[in-house]
N, C-alpha and C positions, 0 to 999 in steps of 0.2 A: 659951722668949721671947729674944726678939731687941733688943739696942739698935740704934738709928738708925744708928750707926756700923757694925755689924757685918751688917744689913740690905745696907746698902751696900757693903759688901767683898764680899758673897756676890752680889749682881745685877753688881757688876764684873767678877768670877770668871766666873759664867754668861753672862755676854754675849759674852767673848770664847771661851768655850765652845763656845758656840752660835751664832757666826759672826752676832751681831745689835747693829746700829748703833742707837743710843737718841738721838731727836730731843726735845728739850725747848723747847716755846715758853716764850718771856718771861714768861706767865704762869701758869707752874706753881712748887710751892714751890720755896725754895731747896735742900731736900734732894734733890730730884729732879734739880734742874740739875746739883747736885755728880756725878751718875752717869751724865749723858750725855755723847756725844761731841759735839752740836753743840746749841749754844742759839741762842736769835733769834726772829724772824718767821714767819709762816706760809711766805711764798714762798723765804724766806730757806732755810728748813730742807728744804724740797723739794728745792732744787737741791743741797744737801749731799748729800742721799739719792741723789741719781742718781749722782755722782761717789763716793760710798764705797765703798770695798770688799768691804764685806761682804753678804752674797746676802739678810739679812732685816733689817726696818727695822721699829722700833718708836716710833711717835709718839705724845708723851705732850702731848697737845692734844685738838682736837676734831675731829670726822668729815670737814668740808670739808678739813682739812689730810693727814688722811694719804689722802682720795681724790685730792689733788692730787700728794702722793706716786706714788701708784701710777700716776695720769697719766702723769708723768716719768719712772717707775720701773717699766716696766710687765713686766719679766723679774725682778723682782724681789718677795721675799713680802713687803706691808706690814701691819703688824699696829697698830691701833687698844689703847691699854693697857684704858680705859674704855671699852665699848659705850653706855653710855647718854650719853659727852659729846657735845651737840651745838650749835649755834651759831642760836640765835634769829633772828639778823639775816640767815643763810644762808639758812633755811626759811622767810623771811618770802611769797617768791615761789616760784609754783608756774611751769612750761613754758607750762599754758594761757593764764595769765595773759599772761605775758610775750609771749607768740606774739600774743594778741590787741591789746597796744598795740603791738608792731612793724606789725601790718596798720594799725591807724589811723595809724601815724607811718613810712611807707615809707622816707622820705629823710633818717632818722634813724641816724646810726652807735650801737649798742648797745653800751656802755662797762660792763662788769661790775666790780664791786670782786671781787678775788678771793677774797672770803669769801661766795660761794656755791657751791651744789652744783653737782657733776659734771655734772646733767640740765639745770641751767639753763644753763653754759658752754655747752651744746652748741649753742644759738642765738644765742648773744652774738656782736657781731664781732671784741672785744678785751679784754683784763683788764687791770687795772691793780692796784696794790699803791698804798697811803696814800704812800709815798715818791717811786712814779714816775707816781702819775696827772695830774700838771700837764705833766710832758715828753711824756708820752704823747698825752694830749689834743691839745695843740698841734700834734702831729705826724700827728696825723689829717686826711685829706685830705677832711674835709668839716665845716663849719661847723654841721653840726645834731647835737647830742650829747642822746642818751637814756641817762641813767646810773642803774644801779641798784646794788644796792638802798637804797643808803644816803644821803638827802638833805640831810644835815649834811657828808659827805666832799664830796658834790657841790658843794654850795652854795661850799665853800673854795676848791675847782678853780675853778669858774664866776668867782669873783673876781678870779682871777688869770690868768683865758682870757677878757678881758672882749670880746674880738672873736668868741665862739662864742656861740649861741643854745642854751639845755639846759632841756631838761624831766627831772622827776624823777618817780618813784613815792615814797609816804609810808614810808619805811624808814628802820631804823637800829640801830643797836647797845645796847638796853636798858642794859648795865651803865654805858655812858657817856653814856647819858640821864640819868642819875639825878643829877650835877651840874649844878648851877643857878648862875644868876650870884647868888645869897644865898649859898652855899657860898664863891664868889669874894669875896665881900664880907666875910664870916664869915673867912675862912685871912689874907685881905689885912691886915684887922686886927690879928687874933693876931701875925701874920709880916711886919711892913711891909716888912722887908730883902730879904724871899725873892722870886726870881723864879719865876713860874707857868710852868708848861710841861704844854701841853695836846695831846691828841693830837686830830686833825680828825674823827673820829666826835661830837665834843662838841658840844652846841647852839651855835649862832652865837656867841650872848652871850658865852657862857662864851669861845670862842676868841678875840673881838675883846677879850676882857680879857687874852689871855695876852700873854707876854713872848716866848713860843717856841712853835711850832706844829708838830709833826710826827709820825714815826710811832713808834712804843714804841722802834724800835733810834735812830731820830733824837733822842728823849728822852734817852734813856739815854747816849747821845754828847755831846751838848751839856751836860749836868748833868756829866759825868766831865772834860772839855776844859775849860769853864768857870772865870775865875779867882772868880768869886761863890761865895760857902760856904754860903747858905742856898737850900732849893727847894721850892715847891709843887708837887705830883706831880697832874697831870691825867687820868690814865689808872687802868687796874686797879692795886689797890694792890700787888700782886706787887713792883711796879715799884719801889715806895720800898722793898721789903726787900732787895732785888738792889742797888739805890743804895747803902745803908747797908754791905754788904759791902764793894763795890766803893769806896766813898768815904768810910771811915769819920772822917775829919778834916772833912766836911761835915755840915749837917741838912738832912733832907729829912722834907716834911711831906704828908699826903694832903688833898687838896683837898676830898674826902669818904671819909667811913669808911664809906660802903654802895656805894663804887666797887669791888664784885668780883664776878668772873664764876663765878656758881655752877657753870657746866657746867665752866671750866677746876679748878675746885677738886674736880672730882667723883674725878679721878685720884689717887690716893694712891699713896705708896713701897710699899705692899703691893701694890697693883695692878702696877706695874713688874716686881717682885721674880717674881710668880706669872707675868707675860708670859716674863721672860726663861728661867723654868724647864719651860716650855711646859703651864703651866696656868691660862691666863686670858688676856685680851685677846679682840679678834676680827679673825681677816684682812679685809682688805678686797678684795672682787672686784669689778672693773666690766667690762660686757659690752664687747666690743672696739669696737662701734661708739659707744657713750657714751662709751668714754677717746679715741678718737682725734678725734672730734667737740668733744669738750672742751678737747682739746690745742691745737686748731686755735686758738681765740684766746688761750691762752697764746702758741703760737709767733707770733703776730701781735704782743704785747706786746713780745716780744724784738725783732722787726724793728722796732718803732718806739719802741725806747731803753729797756727795763728797765734 
């Protein structure tokens, strides 16, 4: 039997011994973040993987994030720490359905949230993150936008880019959709002095009640830099825990106790340990044609201002 600290020490030793860079998405547990080389949101982690000197990359997150790492680091061995960790939003659309939408709307530019599979990215025009979506959509040389898969994020972008015409599909993040305006009312009644910080994947009525709307990284930065002392956090509840560590002098409350991503929670510290000692995880293998086609829409994102 090992304690958490002993397990962490062994992971740190083994990752150095086996030339492994550990990436941890911000929705992972704090004990996993403590052994990671880089933490953050999905695309930020992929960029870190591409420049890291290690030849092996371990993604503590979900499958589309590991795929994005492989797309940007084709010469590295990329592993997903728990092979069952998927993303319901990324898997909501398939290539055939999107192809039919493109055929019906040939004059629309297809904008894909990065939370999509590599296969879906192969037939999209440009990728966006929650923090870059508004800027990139503004820079697209077309006034007609087909935004997939999250209609809540898309509607938030539409509000800020009213000069363009948008079409959406009925998709979104099941975790963020669990939060309702009733949760907002309850939280504000319980904590009237607290600022409400939410992710744009939330329902529009929740976002409209917020003091700040932004990406996971944006929410963390806002809370850390704000002079306010109390915050209601409207995103995955791991962020609340991380902020409690980062800002012990401030108070953080969950908008909903049900805002938990079960796929993110599949990865345990023992999964990470098994991966770094070569006894677990799944290596991500992408066919060259899928990888290069998927990379094209990410490259366009960079060109348009990610």
